[in-house]
C-alpha positions as MATLAB code, in Angstrom:
seq = 'XXXXXXXXXXXXXXXXXXXXXXXXXXXXXXXXXXXXXXXXXXXXXXXXXXXXXXXXXXXXXXXXXXXXXXXXXXXXXXXXXXXXXXXXXXXXXXXXXXXXXXXXXXXXXXXXXXXXXXXXXXXXXXXXXXXXXXXXXXXXXXXXXXXXXXXXXXXX';
ca = [
      25.532  -62.606    0.797;
      25.679  -59.589   -2.207;
      21.856  -59.425   -1.756;
      21.803  -58.731    1.998;
      24.610  -56.289    2.021;
      22.598  -54.112   -0.924;
      19.708  -54.256    1.174;
      21.083  -53.305    4.310;
      22.323  -50.890    2.542;
      19.631  -49.759    0.946;
      17.489  -49.457    4.296;
      20.495  -47.582    6.044;
      20.760  -45.154    3.719;
      16.299  -44.901    3.804;
      16.619  -44.458    7.306;
      19.426  -41.577    6.978;
      17.214  -39.759    3.956;
      14.267  -39.337    5.704;
      15.517  -37.125    8.827;
      17.549  -35.210    6.352;
      14.887  -34.236    3.715;
      12.704  -33.441    6.475;
      14.839  -31.513    7.671;
      15.447  -29.284    4.677;
      12.028  -29.085    4.146;
      11.668  -27.414    7.370;
      14.321  -25.123    6.751;
      12.989  -23.996    3.323;
       9.615  -23.853    4.914;
      11.049  -21.380    7.482;
      13.495  -19.316    5.049;
      10.292  -18.644    3.044;
       8.631  -17.294    6.427;
      11.410  -14.808    6.866;
      11.350  -13.666    3.237;
       7.998  -12.701    3.916;
       8.052  -10.750    7.023;
      10.598   -9.454    5.818;
       8.870   -8.191    2.629;
       6.017   -7.200    4.684;
       8.385   -4.564    6.449;
      10.605   -3.628    3.373;
       8.322   -4.520    0.326;
      10.897   -2.837   -1.460;
      14.178   -4.083   -0.332;
      13.721   -6.969    1.642;
      17.495   -8.009    1.212;
      17.904   -4.596    2.980;
      18.043   -6.671    5.968;
      21.926   -7.671    6.172;
      21.715   -9.345    9.277;
      19.877  -11.824   10.241;
      20.429  -15.061   12.755;
      18.220  -17.509   14.549;
      18.334  -19.504   18.115;
      15.754  -21.104   19.572;
      12.662  -20.247   17.415;
      13.610  -17.037   17.168;
      14.613  -14.525   14.304;
      16.265  -11.395   14.579;
      17.413   -9.392   11.325;
      18.342   -5.651   11.189;
      18.675   -3.233    7.857;
      22.122   -1.499    9.681;
      21.791    1.139    7.041;
      18.540    1.846    6.828;
      17.921    1.471   10.790;
      14.848   -1.066   10.681;
      14.931   -4.027   13.459;
      12.489   -7.328   13.545;
      12.048   -9.520   15.863;
       9.879  -12.771   14.891;
       8.905  -15.822   17.221;
       8.330  -18.969   15.602;
       7.458  -20.435   18.854;
       3.722  -22.798   18.563;
       2.523  -21.294   21.438;
       2.722  -17.600   20.101;
       3.878  -16.710   16.555;
       4.495  -13.232   15.999;
       6.927  -10.382   14.205;
       7.453   -7.252   15.554;
       9.443   -4.344   13.738;
      10.791   -1.017   15.346;
      12.266    1.511   13.269;
      14.993    2.422   14.555;
      15.284    5.853   13.803;
      12.550    7.155   16.114;
      14.406    5.328   19.223;
      16.489    7.145   21.434;
      17.976    4.311   23.482;
      17.462   -0.127   23.943;
      17.906   -2.337   26.877;
      17.087   -5.612   28.158;
      15.116   -6.532   30.737;
      15.637   -9.851   32.435;
      12.733  -10.604   35.000;
      13.786  -13.235   37.751;
      12.072  -15.307   40.054;
      12.144  -13.591   43.761;
      13.962  -16.758   45.373;
      16.051  -17.710   43.267;
      18.438  -16.344   39.691;
      16.214  -18.224   37.439;
      15.072  -16.085   34.502;
      11.673  -16.420   33.865;
      11.407  -13.488   31.048;
      13.684  -11.075   29.287;
      11.905   -8.267   26.961;
      13.916   -5.964   25.002;
      12.673   -2.259   25.550;
      13.098    0.553   23.153;
      12.547    4.135   24.390;
      11.279    6.380   21.439;
      12.895    9.912   21.016;
       9.476   11.806   20.474;
       7.424   10.814   23.219;
       9.582    8.943   25.656;
       7.008    6.189   25.556;
       8.971    2.429   26.011;
       8.419   -0.166   23.326;
       8.273   -3.888   24.955;
       9.169   -6.892   23.027;
       8.984  -10.241   24.520;
      11.906  -11.933   23.676;
      12.480  -15.081   26.301;
       9.033  -16.359   28.349;
      10.129  -19.184   30.645;
       6.468  -20.225   30.272;
       7.351  -20.853   26.232;
      10.811  -22.885   27.084;
      10.874  -26.425   26.182;
      13.991  -26.934   27.666;
      13.353  -24.619   30.446;
      16.809  -22.901   32.327;
      19.117  -24.374   29.575;
      17.587  -21.963   26.861;
      17.130  -19.164   29.065;
      20.882  -19.157   29.209;
      21.591  -19.215   25.668;
      18.724  -16.969   24.509;
      19.991  -14.687   27.250;
      23.230  -14.703   25.651;
      21.920  -14.246   21.995;
      19.661  -11.321   23.309;
      23.010   -9.625   24.839;
      24.980  -10.514   21.369;
      21.528   -8.387   19.576;
      21.751   -5.460   22.122;
      24.950   -4.333   20.940;
      23.857   -4.559   17.492;
      21.062   -2.595   17.864;
      22.532   -0.115   19.923;
      25.728    0.310   17.414;
      22.688    1.301   15.201;
      20.279    3.262   16.552;
];
C-alpha cells in the first residue's frame, strides 16, 4: 500500500512539475528578450524604463523621466519592437479600425504626431488576423491600449 501511494505521489508531482518548469523557462526567456530590447534603445541605462507591462504577446514599456516608449510585439507572425522618443512627439491617439457592417474591431494602432514636422507615426498594436482568440483578445487589447494611451499622454 505504501509503495503504490508513493508511486502515485511521484507521478502527480512530475505531472505538476513539467508545466511549471516550461512556464518558468518561457518567462525567463521573455524577460531576457525584453531586457535585450531595452538595452538596444537605452544601452547605458535599460533600468530607466520604470513601467513595463505585458498582455497578449505585447509588452509596453516607458521611461517617464527621459520620455521614451517602446512597444514590443511578440506575435509568432511578426515579432518587432518599435521605439518612440516622446520628446519629439506632440500628441498620441488610438486609431481603431472596425468592420463596416459591425462593431468588430479589426485593427488598433497608436498614432503619434511629430512635434516639428507634423508627420504621423503609426504603430500597429492589434491586428485581427494575428489574433488566435479573436474578439476576446480584441476587447482586452483595446482596454490595455486605452490604459497605455493615458500613460503616454501624461508623459508627453
